[in-house]
C-alpha positions in Angstrom: 0.0 0.0 0.0 1.5 3.3 -1.0 -0.7 5.9 0.6 -2.9 6.4 3.6 -5.9 6.6 1.3 -5.0 3.3 -0.3 -4.8 1.8 3.2 -8.1 3.4 4.1 -9.8 1.8 1.1 -8.4 -1.6 2.0 -9.6 -1.1 5.6 -13.2 -0.2 4.6 -13.3 -3.1 2.1 -11.9 -5.6 4.6 -14.3 -4.5 7.4 -17.3 -4.4 4.9 -18.0 -0.8 5.8 -20.4 1.4 3.8 -20.2 5.1 3.7 -23.6 5.7 5.5 -22.4 3.6 8.4 -19.1 5.6 8.5 -21.1 8.8 8.5 -23.1 7.6 11.5 -19.9 6.6 13.4 -17.8 9.7 12.6 -20.2 12.6 12.0 -18.5 13.2 8.7 -21.0 13.1 5.8 -21.1 10.1 3.6 -20.6 12.4 0.6 -17.2 13.4 2.0 -16.2 9.7 2.5 -17.1 9.1 -1.1 -14.8 11.9 -2.1 -12.0 10.2 -0.1 -12.8 6.9 -1.8 -12.3 8.7 -5.2 -8.8 9.4 -4.0 -9.3 13.2 -3.8 -7.5 13.5 -0.5 -8.0 12.7 3.1 -7.9 15.3 5.9 -6.1 14.7 9.2 -9.5 15.0 11.1 -10.9 12.2 8.9 -7.8 10.0 9.6 -8.3 10.7 13.4 -11.9 9.5 13.3 -10.9 6.3 11.5 -8.2 5.7 14.2 -10.8 6.3 16.9 -13.0 3.5 15.4 -10.2 1.1 14.7 -7.2 1.9 17.0 -5.6 -1.4 16.2 -4.9 0.0 12.7 -3.5 3.3 13.7 0.2 2.6 13.0 -0.5 0.6 9.9 -2.8 3.4 8.5 -0.1 6.0 9.0 3.0 4.1 8.1 2.0 1.0 6.2 3.8 -1.1 8.8 2.6 -3.3 11.6 3.8 -3.9 15.2 1.8 -7.1 16.2 3.4 -7.3 19.6 1.9 -3.9 20.4 -1.5 -4.8 18.9 -0.9 -2.6 15.8 -2.0 -4.7 12.9 -3.4 -4.5 9.4 -6.8 -5.7 8.2 -5.1 -8.6 6.5 -3.5 -9.7 9.8 -6.8 -9.4 11.6 -8.5 -11.6 8.9 -5.6 -14.2 9.2 -6.1 -14.2 13.0 -9.8 -14.8 12.7 -9.1 -17.9 10.5 -6.9 -19.5 13.2 
């Protein structure tokens, strides 16, 4: 994953999240989330709301790396852990 937006798109796909649900959880309009999905930029405040919902993805969202020992994982790791 190259960018935070790329990782955000992977996260919403892996978690099966729809934009109306994200609007309910964050208070940010679904229309704005659709704009982010179109790769037109993500604001820091939007990133912060995503991290508040999924704190386990905070490090991965911002860096693209994981620290499993600290509970900082990616959606792929979470899915692999569910399969075990």
